[in-house]
C-alpha positions as CSV (number, residue, x, y, z in Angstrom):
1,M,-5.1,22.1,-14.0
2,T,-5.4,18.5,-15.1
3,K,-9.0,17.0,-15.6
4,L,-10.2,14.2,-13.4
5,T,-10.0,11.1,-15.7
6,H,-12.6,9.0,-14.0
7,F,-15.4,11.1,-15.2
8,N,-16.8,11.1,-18.7
9,T,-17.9,14.1,-20.6
10,R,-21.3,13.9,-19.0
11,G,-19.7,13.9,-15.5
12,E,-20.5,10.4,-14.8
13,A,-17.9,8.0,-13.2
14,H,-16.3,5.6,-15.6
15,M,-13.3,3.2,-15.9
16,V,-10.7,4.9,-17.8
17,D,-9.9,3.3,-21.2
18,V,-6.3,2.4,-21.2
19,G,-6.5,0.2,-24.4
20,D,-4.4,2.6,-26.6
21,K,-1.7,3.2,-23.9
22,A,1.7,1.7,-24.3
23,E,2.6,-1.3,-22.1
24,T,5.6,-0.3,-20.0
25,H,7.3,-1.4,-16.8
26,R,5.6,0.4,-14.1
27,R,6.6,0.7,-10.4
28,A,5.2,2.5,-7.3
29,R,6.4,2.8,-3.7
30,A,4.2,3.8,-0.9
31,E,4.8,4.1,2.8
32,G,2.9,4.4,6.1
33,A,3.4,3.9,9.8
34,I,1.5,2.5,12.8
35,H,2.2,4.0,16.2
36,M,1.7,2.0,19.4
37,Q,2.7,1.7,23.0
38,P,6.3,0.6,23.5
39,A,5.1,-2.6,25.3
40,T,3.0,-3.6,22.2
41,L,6.1,-3.1,19.9
42,E,8.2,-5.2,22.3
43,R,5.6,-8.0,22.1
44,I,5.6,-7.9,18.3
45,V,9.3,-7.8,17.8
46,G,10.1,-10.3,20.6
47,G,7.7,-12.9,19.1
48,G,5.7,-13.2,22.3
49,H,2.3,-12.4,20.7
50,K,-0.3,-15.0,21.3
51,K,-1.7,-14.7,17.7
52,G,1.7,-15.6,16.1
53,D,4.1,-13.8,13.9
54,V,2.4,-10.3,13.5
55,L,4.9,-8.9,10.9
56,G,4.9,-12.0,8.8
57,I,1.1,-12.1,8.7
58,A,1.0,-8.4,7.9
59,R,3.4,-8.9,5.1
60,V,1.3,-11.6,3.5
61,A,-1.9,-9.5,4.0
62,G,-0.2,-6.6,2.3
63,I,0.7,-8.9,-0.7
64,M,-2.8,-10.3,-0.9
65,A,-4.4,-6.7,-0.7
66,A,-2.1,-5.5,-3.6
67,K,-3.4,-8.4,-5.8
68,K,-7.0,-7.6,-4.9
69,T,-7.0,-3.8,-5.2
70,A,-9.3,-3.8,-8.2
71,D,-11.9,-5.7,-6.2
72,L,-11.8,-3.0,-3.5
73,I,-11.5,0.2,-5.4
74,P,-14.4,0.5,-7.8
75,L,-12.6,2.1,-10.9
76,C,-9.1,0.4,-10.6
77,H,-8.1,-1.9,-13.5
78,P,-7.2,-5.5,-12.5
79,L,-3.6,-5.9,-13.1
80,A,-1.1,-8.8,-13.5
81,L,1.5,-7.7,-10.8
82,T,5.0,-8.9,-11.5
83,H,6.5,-8.0,-8.1
84,I,5.3,-7.0,-4.5
85,D,7.7,-6.3,-1.7
86,I,6.5,-5.4,1.8
87,E,9.1,-4.2,4.3
88,L,7.9,-3.8,8.0
89,T,10.6,-2.1,10.1
90,P,10.4,-1.0,13.8
91,L,10.7,2.7,14.2
92,D,14.0,3.8,15.8
93,E,12.1,5.6,18.6
94,G,10.5,2.3,19.6
95,T,6.9,3.6,19.1
96,G,5.8,1.8,16.0
97,I,6.4,0.1,12.7
98,H,7.2,1.6,9.4
99,C,5.7,-0.1,6.3
100,L,7.2,0.4,2.7
101,A,5.5,-1.4,-0.2
102,T,7.0,-1.6,-3.7
103,V,4.7,-2.9,-6.4
104,E,5.6,-3.6,-10.1
105,T,3.8,-4.7,-13.3
106,R,4.3,-4.5,-17.0
107,G,1.2,-3.0,-18.4
108,Q,-0.9,-0.1,-19.5
109,T,-1.8,1.6,-16.2
110,G,0.2,2.3,-13.0
111,V,0.3,0.5,-9.7
112,E,0.1,3.5,-7.2
113,M,-3.3,2.2,-5.8
114,E,-1.9,-1.3,-5.4
115,A,1.2,0.1,-3.4
116,L,-1.1,2.2,-1.1
117,T,-3.5,-0.5,-0.6
118,A,-0.7,-2.9,0.4
119,V,0.5,-0.4,3.0
120,Q,-2.9,0.3,4.5
121,V,-3.9,-3.5,4.8
122,S,-0.4,-4.3,6.2
123,L,-1.0,-1.7,8.9
124,L,-4.6,-2.7,9.4
125,T,-3.5,-6.3,10.0
126,I,-1.1,-5.2,12.7
127,Y,-3.9,-3.2,14.3
128,D,-6.2,-6.1,14.1
129,M,-3.7,-8.7,15.7
130,C,-2.7,-6.2,18.4
131,K,-6.0,-4.4,19.3
132,A,-6.6,-6.5,22.3
133,V,-3.6,-5.1,24.0
134,D,-3.5,-1.5,22.4
135,R,-6.6,-0.1,21.0
136,G,-4.9,3.4,20.8
137,M,-2.7,2.5,17.9
138,E,-2.6,5.1,15.1
139,M,-1.9,4.8,11.4
140,T,-0.2,7.8,9.9
141,A,1.6,9.2,6.9
142,I,0.2,6.8,4.4
143,R,1.4,8.2,1.1
144,L,2.8,7.6,-2.3
145,L,6.6,8.0,-2.4
146,E,7.4,7.3,-6.1
147,K,5.8,6.1,-9.4
148,A,7.6,5.3,-12.5
149,G,6.5,4.3,-16.0
150,G,3.9,5.3,-18.4
151,K,3.2,8.5,-20.2
152,S,3.5,10.7,-17.2
153,G,7.0,9.3,-16.5
154,H,8.7,9.4,-13.2
155,W,7.3,11.2,-10.1
156,Q,9.0,11.2,-6.7
157,R,7.8,12.9,-3.5
158,G,9.9,16.0,-2.7
159,A,11.7,16.0,-6.0
């Protein structure tokens, strides 16, 4: 079993030293979904929401969240991100929105947390903008799909 890297030999939490790691291209993809009433989705997709472009605002929120991950997660390293892409797509069954975040950097540590944070905040923004009409929305399946780069190489869900 791999040891937990965020604890030192005394069992205390610490930020992992990445100073000796090679700088490589790193990429992570994460996904999640928010489920809602069909009428809520119709309002979002149709552009008839009083608060404006729900998906556009959620996309910007996800980008901002990825950039601020180190401010939110105590032991994350601040990273210079080189690319962030947030895709928000209505689900085929008309019950919600799927979010796919891709985050990239060239550095000494990965961007999995940034991709996961981008997904979660994008979905939370949709919830915030639509809660007045649908408090029962549910966020599900927030998970890492893939990470590439670094010493541990490539990992892909289900591979």
